[in-house]
N, C-alpha and C positions, 0 to 999 in steps of 0.2 A: 466463473469469475473471470473478467479480463480488464484491460485498461477501459475506462469509461464506464465500468459497471457502478451502479449504486449500490452501497453496502451498509449494513449496520453492524456496530461492534457488539458482539455477543459475550465477549470475555474482557472485560476492562480492568481485571485483577493483574496488575503487572508487578513482578518481583521488585522490591525495594532496591535491590542492587543495580536495577536498570537506570534508575533515576540519575546516576552519573554520567550517563551516555546519551540522554535524551533532554530535549529541551520541553516537548509537547507530547502529550499521549492522546489517543482517541479515547472517548468515553461512551458508555453504552447508552443507546436511545437515538442520538442524531444520525441522520443519514449522510454518509461520506461518499465522494466519487474517487474511484482508484485512478491515481495519475500515472503510475507505472508499476511494474511487477518485476521480479527477478527470483533468481536462486541464490541463497546465501547460506548463512551458518545460523544454527540454533543458539539459544542462551548457553549452551554447554560446549559450543564450539564444533558441533556435528554439522558436517556439510549437507546440502540438499535440502533445506528448509526453503519453502515458497514465501517470499515477502511481499508486502505491498506498501506502494507510497501513496499518501492521500492527499487530495487537493485541500488546501488550508492548513495542513500541518507539514512544516519542515523541521528536520532536524540536523544535527552535525554530521559530517561525513565520519566514515570508519577509518580508523588509523591503519587498517590493513589493506594492502594494494588489492585490487585498483581503487581503493578508496570510495566506495558507494556511500549514499546517504543511508542512514541506519533506518531500516523499515520494520513493519510489524508483521508477525506470522499471519499468514492468510487464514489459518484455522481460527482465528479470533474474530473472523467476519461471516457475515451470511448476506449472500446477494439479494437485494430486494427488486433491483430492476436491471436488466441487462443493458449494454450500451446501444444506443440508437443505430440501426442499419444505416449505412450511407448507400443510397441508390446510385446508380451508373450515371444517371444524368445530373445528380447533384454534385457528384465528383468532378463531372466535365466542367461545370458552371465554376466550381472552386479553382480548377486549373487555369480557366480562362483569365 
């Protein structure tokens, strides 16, 4: 799984406590595209959880520095399609 991957949510059962921190949640079934990833903290405040941000879903920023957007645990998703590879000639055309 990486930025640009197509994923499906396999665990859309979010704890009710999270509803005060998020505006929108992914649901099981639709395919989403990962727009960013990072390492954050779990719901219990434990560091080291890999999170994903999804195209079409934007949420408030964290109150903790450096104030990233609140993401979703990557374990809640399954990759259905890796990102398209960019060929060297395509990259050269984009830079021109």
